[in-house]
C-alpha positions as a printed NumPy array, in Angstrom:
array([[-28.133,  42.919,  11.042],
       [-25.018,  43.748,   9.568],
       [-24.068,  42.474,   6.003],
       [-21.226,  40.268,   5.728],
       [-18.103,  41.307,   3.969],
       [-16.684,  39.807,   0.882],
       [-13.708,  38.779,   2.966],
       [-15.96 ,  37.165,   5.478],
       [-17.369,  34.746,   3.104],
       [-13.786,  33.806,   1.444],
       [-12.776,  32.648,   4.891],
       [-15.936,  30.484,   5.131],
       [-15.789,  29.279,   1.878],
       [-11.868,  28.104,   2.471],
       [-12.911,  26.72 ,   5.778],
       [-16.03 ,  24.412,   4.227],
       [-13.546,  23.401,   1.326],
       [-10.708,  22.723,   3.644],
       [-13.249,  20.462,   6.057],
       [-14.427,  18.611,   2.972],
       [-11.261,  17.729,   1.188],
       [ -9.981,  16.444,   4.604],
       [-13.149,  14.239,   4.724],
       [-12.552,  13.001,   1.389],
       [ -9.155,  12.182,   1.413],
       [ -9.662,  10.31 ,   4.657],
       [-12.514,   8.091,   3.257],
       [-10.464,   7.585,  -0.16 ],
       [ -7.644,   6.67 ,   2.29 ],
       [ -9.834,   4.053,   3.907],
       [-11.204,   2.949,   0.568],
       [ -7.699,   2.237,  -0.568],
       [ -6.666,   0.47 ,   2.551],
       [ -9.568,  -1.93 ,   2.085],
       [ -8.911,  -2.972,  -1.489],
       [ -5.311,  -3.446,  -1.013],
       [ -6.451,  -5.806,   2.115],
       [ -8.852,  -7.843,  -0.267],
       [ -6.243,  -7.814,  -3.077],
       [ -3.253,  -8.68 ,  -1.368],
       [ -4.51 , -12.517,  -1.104],
       [ -3.375, -12.633,  -4.95 ],
       [  0.016, -12.964,  -3.949],
       [ -0.316, -16.393,  -2.851],
       [ -3.116, -17.5  ,  -4.93 ],
       [ -2.615, -21.202,  -6.139],
       [  0.221, -21.749,  -3.785],
       [  0.943, -23.463,  -0.384],
       [  1.128, -20.681,   1.425],
       [ -1.239, -17.766,   2.251],
       [ -0.455, -13.96 ,   1.916],
       [ -2.01 , -11.197,   4.053],
       [ -2.001,  -7.304,   4.512],
       [ -0.158,  -6.315,   7.987],
       [  0.594,  -2.681,   7.267],
       [ -0.093,   0.178,   4.344],
       [  1.127,   3.511,   5.096],
       [  1.046,   6.217,   2.215],
       [  3.599,   9.151,   2.609],
       [  4.406,  12.073,   0.695],
       [  7.806,  10.333,  -0.635],
       [  6.774,   6.949,  -0.691],
       [  4.29 ,   4.072,   0.125],
       [  5.114,   1.01 ,   2.824],
       [  3.508,  -2.04 ,   2.491],
       [  4.173,  -5.012,   4.621],
       [  2.719,  -8.437,   3.372],
       [  2.802, -11.585,   5.753],
       [  3.222, -15.058,   3.774],
       [  1.791, -17.874,   5.966],
       [  3.484, -21.208,   5.757],
       [  7.25 , -19.818,   4.757],
       [ 10.131, -20.519,   7.209],
       [ 13.886, -19.862,   6.811],
       [ 14.32 , -23.477,   8.041],
       [ 12.861, -25.122,   5.204],
       [ 15.279, -26.565,   2.728],
       [ 13.991, -24.715,  -0.322],
       [ 13.824, -21.105,   1.202],
       [ 15.952, -19.254,  -1.191],
       [ 13.767, -20.388,  -4.137],
       [ 10.573, -19.771,  -2.217],
       [ 11.817, -16.287,  -1.224],
       [ 12.605, -15.593,  -5.097],
       [  9.239, -17.145,  -6.122],
       [  7.397, -14.639,  -3.732],
       [  9.475, -11.521,  -4.689],
       [  8.306, -12.081,  -8.46 ],
       [  4.767, -12.741,  -7.306],
       [  4.78 ,  -9.606,  -5.206],
       [  6.176,  -7.689,  -7.874],
       [  3.507,  -8.921, -10.59 ],
       [  0.996,  -7.844,  -7.851],
       [  2.21 ,  -4.622,  -6.955],
       [  2.376,  -3.779, -11.032],
       [ -1.065,  -5.014, -11.797],
       [ -2.886,  -3.364,  -8.487],
       [ -4.666,  -0.215,  -9.722],
       [ -4.594,   1.474,  -6.142],
       [ -0.456,   1.159,  -6.265],
       [ -0.376,   1.72 ,  -9.533],
       [ -1.638,   5.149,  -8.804],
       [  1.202,   5.857,  -6.575],
       [  3.705,   4.506,  -8.932],
       [  2.451,   6.975, -11.927],
       [  3.195,   9.895,  -9.461],
       [  6.796,   8.583,  -9.107],
       [  6.284,   7.229,  -5.555],
       [  8.12 ,   3.884,  -4.962],
       [  6.559,   1.249,  -3.121],
       [  8.701,  -0.223,  -0.404],
       [  7.494,  -3.831,   0.23 ],
       [  8.502,  -5.869,   3.148],
       [  7.911,  -9.458,   3.007],
       [  7.155, -10.909,   6.555],
       [  6.975, -14.483,   7.707],
       [  4.761, -13.342,  10.808],
       [  3.102,  -9.983,  12.011],
       [  6.307,  -8.946,  13.307],
       [  9.052,  -6.695,  11.208],
       [ 11.717,  -8.655,  12.784],
       [ 10.658, -11.827,  10.728],
       [ 11.063,  -9.772,   7.533],
       [ 12.735, -12.064,   4.47 ],
       [ 12.544,  -9.949,   1.962],
       [ 12.499,  -6.064,   1.087],
       [ 11.63 ,  -4.825,  -2.357],
       [ 11.51 ,  -1.307,  -3.968],
       [  9.147,  -1.148,  -6.846],
       [  9.141,   1.637,  -9.288],
       [  7.524,   2.757, -12.279],
       [ 10.267,   1.507, -14.429],
       [  9.905,  -1.697, -12.359],
       [  6.834,  -2.278, -13.677],
       [  7.544,  -1.888, -17.499]])
């Protein structure tokens, strides 16, 4: 049987490293999404409305986060006040979230869309949160 040369081993080791790192980062991404899914409920904790995660996507340059606030309507008389309250609560949540803070310290802004339904057409606020916002 022929001995393998150094180059073959190098290619094999590189392939194994690539496969393991790809698997790890996919697993890490799933864990992060699950953690944010649970934590996002904090936004409306103690309020008449409830909050839930609709969408989370991590990109090279930023993170997209869509959060649905159930129980808010543009027709309600105090909509502007409620909107302002949820913008502040969302900023507070993002700045205190361990998962999202990791991205802020990588200088990736968190772009949050607050929605009144699961659809992006129901957006009532768009917030861009950076590391400077959280100081």
